[in-house]
N, CA, C and O atoms as a CHARMM CRD file, in Angstrom:
* protein
*
  340
    1    1 MET  N    151.52100 111.98300 156.31300 PROA 1      0.00000
    2    1 MET  CA   151.45100 112.24600 154.70800 PROA 1      0.00000
    3    1 MET  C    151.75200 110.88500 154.20000 PROA 1      0.00000
    4    1 MET  O    152.55600 110.09400 154.69400 PROA 1      0.00000
    5    2 ALA  N    150.89400 110.68100 152.99300 PROA 2      0.00000
    6    2 ALA  CA   151.05000 109.42800 152.26800 PROA 2      0.00000
    7    2 ALA  C    152.22800 109.51000 151.31100 PROA 2      0.00000
    8    2 ALA  O    152.69700 110.55300 150.85400 PROA 2      0.00000
    9    3 ALA  N    152.67000 108.19000 151.05400 PROA 3      0.00000
   10    3 ALA  CA   153.80400 108.20900 150.05100 PROA 3      0.00000
   11    3 ALA  C    153.41600 108.32700 148.73800 PROA 3      0.00000
   12    3 ALA  O    152.38000 107.78700 148.34900 PROA 3      0.00000
   13    4 LYS  N    154.30400 109.13300 147.82200 PROA 4      0.00000
   14    4 LYS  CA   153.99700 109.12700 146.57600 PROA 4      0.00000
   15    4 LYS  C    154.02800 107.77900 145.72300 PROA 4      0.00000
   16    4 LYS  O    154.97500 107.00400 145.59200 PROA 4      0.00000
   17    5 GLU  N    152.63300 107.69300 145.12900 PROA 5      0.00000
   18    5 GLU  CA   152.57600 106.25800 144.51900 PROA 5      0.00000
   19    5 GLU  C    153.16600 106.40700 143.06100 PROA 5      0.00000
   20    5 GLU  O    152.84900 107.37900 142.37500 PROA 5      0.00000
   21    6 LYS  N    154.00700 105.45700 142.60700 PROA 6      0.00000
   22    6 LYS  CA   154.38100 105.65700 141.28400 PROA 6      0.00000
   23    6 LYS  C    153.44200 104.59100 140.35500 PROA 6      0.00000
   24    6 LYS  O    152.95500 103.53000 140.74500 PROA 6      0.00000
   25    7 ASN  N    153.35300 105.11200 139.19500 PROA 7      0.00000
   26    7 ASN  CA   152.42500 104.22700 138.26100 PROA 7      0.00000
   27    7 ASN  C    153.38500 103.19400 137.52800 PROA 7      0.00000
   28    7 ASN  O    154.48300 103.60400 137.15200 PROA 7      0.00000
   29    8 ILE  N    152.98500 101.75300 137.28900 PROA 8      0.00000
   30    8 ILE  CA   153.58300 100.89500 136.75100 PROA 8      0.00000
   31    8 ILE  C    153.75000 101.10900 135.31400 PROA 8      0.00000
   32    8 ILE  O    154.70400 100.59500 134.73100 PROA 8      0.00000
   33    9 TRP  N    152.97100 101.76200 134.75800 PROA 9      0.00000
   34    9 TRP  CA   152.85900 102.09700 133.33300 PROA 9      0.00000
   35    9 TRP  C    153.96900 102.99900 132.91000 PROA 9      0.00000
   36    9 TRP  O    154.65000 102.89000 131.89000 PROA 9      0.00000
   37   10 ILE  N    154.05200 103.90900 133.84700 PROA 10     0.00000
   38   10 ILE  CA   155.20000 104.88500 133.68900 PROA 10     0.00000
   39   10 ILE  C    156.68000 104.28900 133.70700 PROA 10     0.00000
   40   10 ILE  O    157.60200 104.70700 133.00700 PROA 10     0.00000
   41   11 LEU  N    156.75500 103.19500 134.66700 PROA 11     0.00000
   42   11 LEU  CA   157.92500 102.56900 134.69500 PROA 11     0.00000
   43   11 LEU  C    158.20100 101.71900 133.31400 PROA 11     0.00000
   44   11 LEU  O    159.33300 101.66800 132.83300 PROA 11     0.00000
   45   12 ILE  N    157.17200 101.11200 132.76900 PROA 12     0.00000
   46   12 ILE  CA   157.29300 100.28100 131.51000 PROA 12     0.00000
   47   12 ILE  C    157.70800 101.29700 130.50700 PROA 12     0.00000
   48   12 ILE  O    158.65000 101.01200 129.76700 PROA 12     0.00000
   49   13 ILE  N    157.08400 102.51400 130.39000 PROA 13     0.00000
   50   13 ILE  CA   157.35900 103.41700 129.25600 PROA 13     0.00000
   51   13 ILE  C    158.75200 103.87900 129.38600 PROA 13     0.00000
   52   13 ILE  O    159.48500 104.00600 128.40600 PROA 13     0.00000
   53   14 PHE  N    159.14400 104.14900 130.68700 PROA 14     0.00000
   54   14 PHE  CA   160.61900 104.49400 130.83200 PROA 14     0.00000
   55   14 PHE  C    161.58700 103.32600 130.40500 PROA 14     0.00000
   56   14 PHE  O    162.56000 103.58800 129.69800 PROA 14     0.00000
   57   15 ILE  N    161.35300 102.14700 130.79100 PROA 15     0.00000
   58   15 ILE  CA   162.16100 100.98900 130.50000 PROA 15     0.00000
   59   15 ILE  C    162.24200 101.01100 128.85600 PROA 15     0.00000
   60   15 ILE  O    163.30700 101.08100 128.24200 PROA 15     0.00000
   61   16 LEU  N    161.02000 100.94400 128.28100 PROA 16     0.00000
   62   16 LEU  CA   161.05700 100.84100 126.90800 PROA 16     0.00000
   63   16 LEU  C    161.70700 101.79400 126.01000 PROA 16     0.00000
   64   16 LEU  O    162.24900 101.49800 124.94500 PROA 16     0.00000
   65   17 CYS  N    161.60200 103.10200 126.58200 PROA 17     0.00000
   66   17 CYS  CA   162.41300 104.23900 125.85000 PROA 17     0.00000
   67   17 CYS  C    163.96200 103.96400 126.22800 PROA 17     0.00000
   68   17 CYS  O    164.81400 104.08700 125.34700 PROA 17     0.00000
   69   18 GLY  N    164.27100 103.64100 127.36100 PROA 18     0.00000
   70   18 GLY  CA   165.71300 103.45100 127.66300 PROA 18     0.00000
   71   18 GLY  C    166.29000 102.43100 126.86800 PROA 18     0.00000
   72   18 GLY  O    167.43700 102.60400 126.45400 PROA 18     0.00000
   73   19 ILE  N    165.64200 101.34400 126.57800 PROA 19     0.00000
   74   19 ILE  CA   166.12600 100.10400 125.84200 PROA 19     0.00000
   75   19 ILE  C    166.20100 100.57700 124.33300 PROA 19     0.00000
   76   19 ILE  O    167.21400 100.37800 123.66300 PROA 19     0.00000
   77   20 VAL  N    165.23000 101.12800 123.89900 PROA 20     0.00000
   78   20 VAL  CA   165.22600 101.47800 122.36300 PROA 20     0.00000
   79   20 VAL  C    166.16200 102.63600 122.07700 PROA 20     0.00000
   80   20 VAL  O    166.82700 102.57300 121.04300 PROA 20     0.00000
   81   21 LEU  N    166.29200 103.69800 122.88300 PROA 21     0.00000
   82   21 LEU  CA   167.17300 104.70900 122.70500 PROA 21     0.00000
   83   21 LEU  C    168.56900 104.39300 122.88700 PROA 21     0.00000
   84   21 LEU  O    169.40300 105.04000 122.25400 PROA 21     0.00000
   85   22 GLY  N    168.99400 103.29700 123.83000 PROA 22     0.00000
   86   22 GLY  CA   170.21300 102.84800 124.17800 PROA 22     0.00000
   87   22 GLY  C    170.53500 101.98100 123.01900 PROA 22     0.00000
   88   22 GLY  O    171.67700 102.13900 122.58700 PROA 22     0.00000
   89   23 SER  N    169.75500 101.04900 122.37700 PROA 23     0.00000
   90   23 SER  CA   170.09800 100.27800 121.26700 PROA 23     0.00000
   91   23 SER  C    170.34800 101.12300 120.04400 PROA 23     0.00000
   92   23 SER  O    171.25700 100.81300 119.27400 PROA 23     0.00000
   93   24 LEU  N    169.58200 102.18400 119.82700 PROA 24     0.00000
   94   24 LEU  CA   169.86000 103.09100 118.72600 PROA 24     0.00000
   95   24 LEU  C    171.21900 103.68900 118.80800 PROA 24     0.00000
   96   24 LEU  O    172.05700 103.58400 117.91300 PROA 24     0.00000
   97   25 ILE  N    171.39800 104.34500 119.97500 PROA 25     0.00000
   98   25 ILE  CA   172.64700 104.92400 120.13900 PROA 25     0.00000
   99   25 ILE  C    173.89600 103.88900 119.95500 PROA 25     0.00000
  100   25 ILE  O    174.90200 104.16300 119.30100 PROA 25     0.00000
  101   26 GLY  N    173.70200 102.82600 120.54200 PROA 26     0.00000
  102   26 GLY  CA   174.75300 101.63600 120.29000 PROA 26     0.00000
  103   26 GLY  C    174.95000 101.38200 118.99600 PROA 26     0.00000
  104   26 GLY  O    176.10600 101.19700 118.61600 PROA 26     0.00000
  105   27 GLU  N    173.96200 101.32900 118.15400 PROA 27     0.00000
  106   27 GLU  CA   174.22200 101.18500 116.68000 PROA 27     0.00000
  107   27 GLU  C    174.82900 102.09100 115.98100 PROA 27     0.00000
  108   27 GLU  O    175.55100 101.82600 115.02000 PROA 27     0.00000
  109   28 LEU  N    174.54200 103.46200 116.48500 PROA 28     0.00000
  110   28 LEU  CA   175.21700 104.58800 115.88500 PROA 28     0.00000
  111   28 LEU  C    176.70000 104.74800 116.23100 PROA 28     0.00000
  112   28 LEU  O    177.52600 105.07600 115.37900 PROA 28     0.00000
  113   29 VAL  N    176.96300 104.54100 117.32200 PROA 29     0.00000
  114   29 VAL  CA   178.38800 104.72600 117.91700 PROA 29     0.00000
  115   29 VAL  C    179.10600 103.40500 117.50700 PROA 29     0.00000
  116   29 VAL  O    180.32800 103.54700 117.49800 PROA 29     0.00000
  117   30 SER  N    178.73200 102.31600 117.20800 PROA 30     0.00000
  118   30 SER  CA   179.35000 101.26200 116.96100 PROA 30     0.00000
  119   30 SER  C    180.30300 101.25000 115.79700 PROA 30     0.00000
  120   30 SER  O    181.06400 100.30300 115.60100 PROA 30     0.00000
  121   31 LYS  N    180.24800 102.38900 114.97300 PROA 31     0.00000
  122   31 LYS  CA   181.05400 102.58100 113.72600 PROA 31     0.00000
  123   31 LYS  C    182.31300 103.35700 114.25600 PROA 31     0.00000
  124   31 LYS  O    183.31500 103.37400 113.54100 PROA 31     0.00000
  125   32 VAL  N    182.31700 103.92100 115.31900 PROA 32     0.00000
  126   32 VAL  CA   183.36300 104.79500 115.89800 PROA 32     0.00000
  127   32 VAL  C    184.31700 103.75500 116.56700 PROA 32     0.00000
  128   32 VAL  O    183.90300 102.86000 117.30400 PROA 32     0.00000
  129   33 ASP  N    185.69600 103.96000 116.23100 PROA 33     0.00000
  130   33 ASP  CA   186.80700 103.05400 116.55400 PROA 33     0.00000
  131   33 ASP  C    186.67600 102.90500 118.29100 PROA 33     0.00000
  132   33 ASP  O    186.60500 101.80600 118.84000 PROA 33     0.00000
  133   34 ALA  N    186.66200 103.95100 118.88100 PROA 34     0.00000
  134   34 ALA  CA   186.80200 104.08400 120.34500 PROA 34     0.00000
  135   34 ALA  C    185.51500 103.59500 120.99700 PROA 34     0.00000
  136   34 ALA  O    185.47600 103.20300 122.16400 PROA 34     0.00000
  137   35 LEU  N    184.50000 103.63700 120.21100 PROA 35     0.00000
  138   35 LEU  CA   183.24700 103.28600 120.97900 PROA 35     0.00000
  139   35 LEU  C    182.50200 102.02600 120.45600 PROA 35     0.00000
  140   35 LEU  O    181.30500 101.87100 120.69600 PROA 35     0.00000
  141   36 TRP  N    183.27200 101.07300 119.69500 PROA 36     0.00000
  142   36 TRP  CA   182.72000  99.92300 119.07500 PROA 36     0.00000
  143   36 TRP  C    182.00400  99.09100 120.28700 PROA 36     0.00000
  144   36 TRP  O    180.88200  98.62800 120.08700 PROA 36     0.00000
  145   37 TRP  N    182.59500  98.91900 121.42500 PROA 37     0.00000
  146   37 TRP  CA   182.01500  97.98800 122.35500 PROA 37     0.00000
  147   37 TRP  C    180.61400  98.41300 122.91400 PROA 37     0.00000
  148   37 TRP  O    179.99800  97.60400 123.60900 PROA 37     0.00000
  149   38 PHE  N    180.07000  99.67700 122.63600 PROA 38     0.00000
  150   38 PHE  CA   178.67600  99.82400 122.88400 PROA 38     0.00000
  151   38 PHE  C    177.72800  99.20200 122.04300 PROA 38     0.00000
  152   38 PHE  O    176.55400  99.08500 122.39500 PROA 38     0.00000
  153   39 GLY  N    178.15800  98.78500 120.93500 PROA 39     0.00000
  154   39 GLY  CA   177.29200  97.88600 119.86500 PROA 39     0.00000
  155   39 GLY  C    177.42100  96.45800 119.91000 PROA 39     0.00000
  156   39 GLY  O    176.76000  95.70900 119.19100 PROA 39     0.00000
  157   40 TYR  N    178.40300  96.01800 120.88300 PROA 40     0.00000
  158   40 TYR  CA   178.58000  94.67100 121.02900 PROA 40     0.00000
  159   40 TYR  C    177.30100  94.02200 121.67500 PROA 40     0.00000
  160   40 TYR  O    176.82200  94.56100 122.67300 PROA 40     0.00000
  161   41 GLY  N    176.78600  93.00200 121.20500 PROA 41     0.00000
  162   41 GLY  CA   175.56400  92.29800 121.69800 PROA 41     0.00000
  163   41 GLY  C    175.32500  90.98400 121.00700 PROA 41     0.00000
  164   41 GLY  O    176.20600  90.45700 120.32800 PROA 41     0.00000
  165   42 ASN  N    174.06000  90.42200 121.18900 PROA 42     0.00000
  166   42 ASN  CA   173.70000  89.30500 120.64600 PROA 42     0.00000
  167   42 ASN  C    172.11600  89.49500 120.26100 PROA 42     0.00000
  168   42 ASN  O    171.31000  90.23300 120.82800 PROA 42     0.00000
  169   43 THR  N    171.87800  88.57900 119.07900 PROA 43     0.00000
  170   43 THR  CA   170.54100  88.58000 118.83800 PROA 43     0.00000
  171   43 THR  C    169.81500  87.14800 119.09800 PROA 43     0.00000
  172   43 THR  O    170.36700  86.07600 118.85000 PROA 43     0.00000
  173   44 PHE  N    168.64700  87.26000 119.57200 PROA 44     0.00000
  174   44 PHE  CA   168.11200  85.84200 119.93700 PROA 44     0.00000
  175   44 PHE  C    166.47500  85.82700 119.52000 PROA 44     0.00000
  176   44 PHE  O    165.84900  86.88700 119.49300 PROA 44     0.00000
  177   45 GLY  N    165.91900  84.70700 119.24200 PROA 45     0.00000
  178   45 GLY  CA   164.66400  84.68700 118.88000 PROA 45     0.00000
  179   45 GLY  C    164.54000  83.71400 117.64000 PROA 45     0.00000
  180   45 GLY  O    165.45000  82.95200 117.31600 PROA 45     0.00000
  181   46 LEU  N    163.53400  83.79300 117.08700 PROA 46     0.00000
  182   46 LEU  CA   163.22500  82.92300 115.79300 PROA 46     0.00000
  183   46 LEU  C    163.82000  83.54600 114.74100 PROA 46     0.00000
  184   46 LEU  O    163.53600  84.64700 114.26900 PROA 46     0.00000
  185   47 THR  N    164.86600  82.59300 114.31900 PROA 47     0.00000
  186   47 THR  CA   165.77400  83.16900 113.22900 PROA 47     0.00000
  187   47 THR  C    165.09200  83.14400 111.87400 PROA 47     0.00000
  188   47 THR  O    165.37900  84.02600 111.06500 PROA 47     0.00000
  189   48 SER  N    164.19100  82.18100 111.55700 PROA 48     0.00000
  190   48 SER  CA   163.32100  82.12500 110.49600 PROA 48     0.00000
  191   48 SER  C    161.99500  82.03800 110.81100 PROA 48     0.00000
  192   48 SER  O    161.64500  81.30100 111.73300 PROA 48     0.00000
  193   49 PRO  N    161.05800  82.79500 110.07100 PROA 49     0.00000
  194   49 PRO  CA   159.72400  82.98700 110.42400 PROA 49     0.00000
  195   49 PRO  C    159.03000  81.63700 110.54400 PROA 49     0.00000
  196   49 PRO  O    159.33000  80.75600 109.73900 PROA 49     0.00000
  197   50 LEU  N    158.09900  81.40700 111.51900 PROA 50     0.00000
  198   50 LEU  CA   157.16800  80.22700 111.52100 PROA 50     0.00000
  199   50 LEU  C    155.94200  80.62100 110.81700 PROA 50     0.00000
  200   50 LEU  O    155.28500  81.60800 111.14900 PROA 50     0.00000
  201   51 THR  N    155.59500  79.73300 109.70100 PROA 51     0.00000
  202   51 THR  CA   154.52600  79.88000 108.83400 PROA 51     0.00000
  203   51 THR  C    153.39600  78.92300 109.14400 PROA 51     0.00000
  204   51 THR  O    153.65400  77.72200 109.23800 PROA 51     0.00000
  205   52 LEU  N    152.16100  79.37100 109.31100 PROA 52     0.00000
  206   52 LEU  CA   151.09600  78.55500 109.56500 PROA 52     0.00000
  207   52 LEU  C    150.03000  78.68200 108.28900 PROA 52     0.00000
  208   52 LEU  O    149.32800  79.68900 108.20200 PROA 52     0.00000
  209   53 ASP  N    149.95100  77.70100 107.38700 PROA 53     0.00000
  210   53 ASP  CA   149.18000  77.89700 106.20200 PROA 53     0.00000
  211   53 ASP  C    147.80900  77.13900 106.60600 PROA 53     0.00000
  212   53 ASP  O    147.86800  75.98000 107.01700 PROA 53     0.00000
  213   54 MET  N    146.71000  77.74100 106.49700 PROA 54     0.00000
  214   54 MET  CA   145.46800  77.01300 106.79700 PROA 54     0.00000
  215   54 MET  C    144.60000  77.22000 105.64600 PROA 54     0.00000
  216   54 MET  O    143.39500  77.41200 105.80700 PROA 54     0.00000
  217   55 GLY  N    145.16900  77.19200 104.43100 PROA 55     0.00000
  218   55 GLY  CA   144.27700  77.22900 103.12200 PROA 55     0.00000
  219   55 GLY  C    143.87500  78.58900 102.82500 PROA 55     0.00000
  220   55 GLY  O    144.48800  79.17500 101.93300 PROA 55     0.00000
  221   56 VAL  N    142.90000  79.20200 103.46300 PROA 56     0.00000
  222   56 VAL  CA   142.48700  80.53700 103.42800 PROA 56     0.00000
  223   56 VAL  C    143.18500  81.51900 103.97500 PROA 56     0.00000
  224   56 VAL  O    143.24800  82.58200 103.35800 PROA 56     0.00000
  225   57 VAL  N    143.76700  81.39800 105.07600 PROA 57     0.00000
  226   57 VAL  CA   144.61300  82.29900 105.80600 PROA 57     0.00000
  227   57 VAL  C    146.02300  81.79400 106.03700 PROA 57     0.00000
  228   57 VAL  O    146.23500  80.62900 106.37300 PROA 57     0.00000
  229   58 VAL  N    147.01000  82.70900 105.84800 PROA 58     0.00000
  230   58 VAL  CA   148.54200  82.19600 106.14200 PROA 58     0.00000
  231   58 VAL  C    148.96200  83.12800 107.18800 PROA 58     0.00000
  232   58 VAL  O    148.94100  84.34600 107.01000 PROA 58     0.00000
  233   59 LEU  N    149.34300  82.57300 108.28000 PROA 59     0.00000
  234   59 LEU  CA   149.75500  83.34200 109.48500 PROA 59     0.00000
  235   59 LEU  C    151.43200  83.01900 109.37400 PROA 59     0.00000
  236   59 LEU  O    151.92300  81.91200 109.14900 PROA 59     0.00000
  237   60 THR  N    152.16000  84.28700 109.59300 PROA 60     0.00000
  238   60 THR  CA   153.56700  84.21700 109.97100 PROA 60     0.00000
  239   60 THR  C    153.89600  84.81300 111.20900 PROA 60     0.00000
  240   60 THR  O    153.48100  85.93200 111.51100 PROA 60     0.00000
  241   61 PHE  N    154.65400  84.09400 111.98000 PROA 61     0.00000
  242   61 PHE  CA   155.30700  84.60300 113.28200 PROA 61     0.00000
  243   61 PHE  C    156.72600  84.66900 113.21800 PROA 61     0.00000
  244   61 PHE  O    157.40700  83.79800 112.67900 PROA 61     0.00000
  245   62 ALA  N    157.20900  85.75600 113.79400 PROA 62     0.00000
  246   62 ALA  CA   158.71300  85.74400 113.87600 PROA 62     0.00000
  247   62 ALA  C    158.84000  86.99200 114.98200 PROA 62     0.00000
  248   62 ALA  O    158.21900  88.05200 114.89800 PROA 62     0.00000
  249   63 LEU  N    159.81400  86.62000 116.07100 PROA 63     0.00000
  250   63 LEU  CA   160.10100  87.45300 117.00300 PROA 63     0.00000
  251   63 LEU  C    161.64600  87.50500 117.32800 PROA 63     0.00000
  252   63 LEU  O    162.16300  86.44100 117.66800 PROA 63     0.00000
  253   64 SER  N    162.37800  88.55400 117.26300 PROA 64     0.00000
  254   64 SER  CA   163.79100  88.47500 117.58200 PROA 64     0.00000
  255   64 SER  C    164.10000  89.85600 118.40600 PROA 64     0.00000
  256   64 SER  O    163.42500  90.88500 118.36900 PROA 64     0.00000
  257   65 PHE  N    165.24600  89.62600 119.13200 PROA 65     0.00000
  258   65 PHE  CA   165.52400  90.55900 120.05300 PROA 65     0.00000
  259   65 PHE  C    167.03700  90.83500 119.91600 PROA 65     0.00000
  260   65 PHE  O    167.80800  89.87600 119.87300 PROA 65     0.00000
  261   66 LYS  N    167.50600  92.12700 119.84300 PROA 66     0.00000
  262   66 LYS  CA   168.93600  92.26200 119.63900 PROA 66     0.00000
  263   66 LYS  C    169.25700  93.25200 120.71700 PROA 66     0.00000
  264   66 LYS  O    168.88600  94.42500 120.67900 PROA 66     0.00000
  265   67 ILE  N    170.03000  92.66900 121.76600 PROA 67     0.00000
  266   67 ILE  CA   170.32600  93.47600 122.86300 PROA 67     0.00000
  267   67 ILE  C    171.96300  93.68600 122.93700 PROA 67     0.00000
  268   67 ILE  O    172.74000  92.73200 122.91600 PROA 67     0.00000
  269   68 ASN  N    172.31900  94.86500 123.01400 PROA 68     0.00000
  270   68 ASN  CA   173.69900  95.24600 123.03900 PROA 68     0.00000
  271   68 ASN  C    174.04300  95.99800 124.27600 PROA 68     0.00000
  272   68 ASN  O    173.12700  96.29800 125.04200 PROA 68     0.00000
  273   69 ILE  N    175.23500  96.32300 124.54300 PROA 69     0.00000
  274   69 ILE  CA   175.68700  97.05900 125.91600 PROA 69     0.00000
  275   69 ILE  C    174.98400  98.30400 125.96900 PROA 69     0.00000
  276   69 ILE  O    174.46500  98.54600 127.05900 PROA 69     0.00000
  277   70 ALA  N    174.83800  99.15400 125.06100 PROA 70     0.00000
  278   70 ALA  CA   174.28400 100.71500 125.06200 PROA 70     0.00000
  279   70 ALA  C    172.60700 100.37200 125.39900 PROA 70     0.00000
  280   70 ALA  O    171.94000 101.23600 125.96700 PROA 70     0.00000
  281   71 SER  N    172.08900  99.26700 125.06900 PROA 71     0.00000
  282   71 SER  CA   170.58800  99.21400 125.58900 PROA 71     0.00000
  283   71 SER  C    170.62800  98.76700 127.11700 PROA 71     0.00000
  284   71 SER  O    169.68800  99.04400 127.86300 PROA 71     0.00000
  285   72 ILE  N    171.65400  98.12500 127.52100 PROA 72     0.00000
  286   72 ILE  CA   171.39700  97.75000 129.05900 PROA 72     0.00000
  287   72 ILE  C    171.83200  99.00700 129.86800 PROA 72     0.00000
  288   72 ILE  O    171.46600  99.15200 131.03500 PROA 72     0.00000
  289   73 VAL  N    172.66300  99.96300 129.19200 PROA 73     0.00000
  290   73 VAL  CA   173.07300 101.10400 129.91400 PROA 73     0.00000
  291   73 VAL  C    171.79100 102.01900 129.86500 PROA 73     0.00000
  292   73 VAL  O    171.44900 102.66100 130.85800 PROA 73     0.00000
  293   74 GLY  N    171.15300 102.05500 128.78200 PROA 74     0.00000
  294   74 GLY  CA   169.80100 102.72200 128.50300 PROA 74     0.00000
  295   74 GLY  C    168.76800 102.37600 129.67400 PROA 74     0.00000
  296   74 GLY  O    168.16900 103.24500 130.30500 PROA 74     0.00000
  297   75 LEU  N    168.63300 101.00800 129.88600 PROA 75     0.00000
  298   75 LEU  CA   167.66900 100.38300 130.75700 PROA 75     0.00000
  299   75 LEU  C    168.16800 100.92500 132.16000 PROA 75     0.00000
  300   75 LEU  O    167.32100 101.51400 132.83100 PROA 75     0.00000
  301   76 ALA  N    169.49700 100.79100 132.70100 PROA 76     0.00000
  302   76 ALA  CA   169.82700 101.25100 133.94600 PROA 76     0.00000
  303   76 ALA  C    169.68800 102.80800 134.17400 PROA 76     0.00000
  304   76 ALA  O    169.48600 103.27900 135.29300 PROA 76     0.00000
  305   77 ILE  N    169.79500 103.48200 133.16500 PROA 77     0.00000
  306   77 ILE  CA   169.47000 104.98400 133.19900 PROA 77     0.00000
  307   77 ILE  C    168.04400 105.21000 133.27800 PROA 77     0.00000
  308   77 ILE  O    167.67100 106.12400 134.01300 PROA 77     0.00000
  309   78 ALA  N    167.23300 104.57200 132.68300 PROA 78     0.00000
  310   78 ALA  CA   165.89100 104.65500 132.64600 PROA 78     0.00000
  311   78 ALA  C    165.16600 104.30200 134.15800 PROA 78     0.00000
  312   78 ALA  O    164.22700 104.94700 134.62500 PROA 78     0.00000
  313   79 ILE  N    165.80100 103.16500 134.79100 PROA 79     0.00000
  314   79 ILE  CA   165.37500 102.78400 136.08700 PROA 79     0.00000
  315   79 ILE  C    165.89400 103.91300 137.17100 PROA 79     0.00000
  316   79 ILE  O    165.22300 104.28400 138.13500 PROA 79     0.00000
  317   80 PHE  N    167.00000 104.31500 136.88900 PROA 80     0.00000
  318   80 PHE  CA   167.52100 105.26800 137.85500 PROA 80     0.00000
  319   80 PHE  C    166.57800 106.57500 137.81200 PROA 80     0.00000
  320   80 PHE  O    166.05600 107.02600 138.83200 PROA 80     0.00000
  321   81 LEU  N    166.41900 107.11500 136.59000 PROA 81     0.00000
  322   81 LEU  CA   165.40600 108.23800 136.30900 PROA 81     0.00000
  323   81 LEU  C    164.16700 108.02500 137.02500 PROA 81     0.00000
  324   81 LEU  O    163.75700 108.86900 137.82200 PROA 81     0.00000
  325   82 TYR  N    163.50900 106.88500 136.77800 PROA 82     0.00000
  326   82 TYR  CA   162.08900 106.53500 137.20700 PROA 82     0.00000
  327   82 TYR  C    162.35400 106.57100 138.85700 PROA 82     0.00000
  328   82 TYR  O    161.52400 107.21100 139.50300 PROA 82     0.00000
  329   83 ARG  N    163.25600 106.04600 139.46000 PROA 83     0.00000
  330   83 ARG  CA   163.40100 106.02100 140.92300 PROA 83     0.00000
  331   83 ARG  C    163.44900 107.44300 141.46300 PROA 83     0.00000
  332   83 ARG  O    162.86800 107.75300 142.50300 PROA 83     0.00000
  333   84 LYS  N    164.27800 108.44600 140.60600 PROA 84     0.00000
  334   84 LYS  CA   164.68700 109.69200 140.99700 PROA 84     0.00000
  335   84 LYS  C    163.31400 110.59700 141.04800 PROA 84     0.00000
  336   84 LYS  O    163.10700 111.40400 141.95300 PROA 84     0.00000
  337   85 PHE  N    162.50800 110.38800 140.08900 PROA 85     0.00000
  338   85 PHE  CA   161.34100 111.16800 140.08800 PROA 85     0.00000
  339   85 PHE  C    160.23200 110.52700 140.55900 PROA 85     0.00000
  340   85 PHE  O    159.15100 111.11600 140.60400 PROA 85     0.00000
């Protein structure tokens, strides 16, 4: 019997959902005194946007990531659920 193949796109969707939901939950519970540590994290990326002015077209680039403890927990849960199913 062949092993059940898992699709890489499903893994990517699981991971992205885990990170986004974890980050959202971390931001919401960071206001609670006992759960403040879920919102602890760091932001990295371009702090000020990079602007390229070509006269006719102006392009602005910016990319920033905010990772907190809850998003890491969400990532771990997403990987666990992917491996389980």
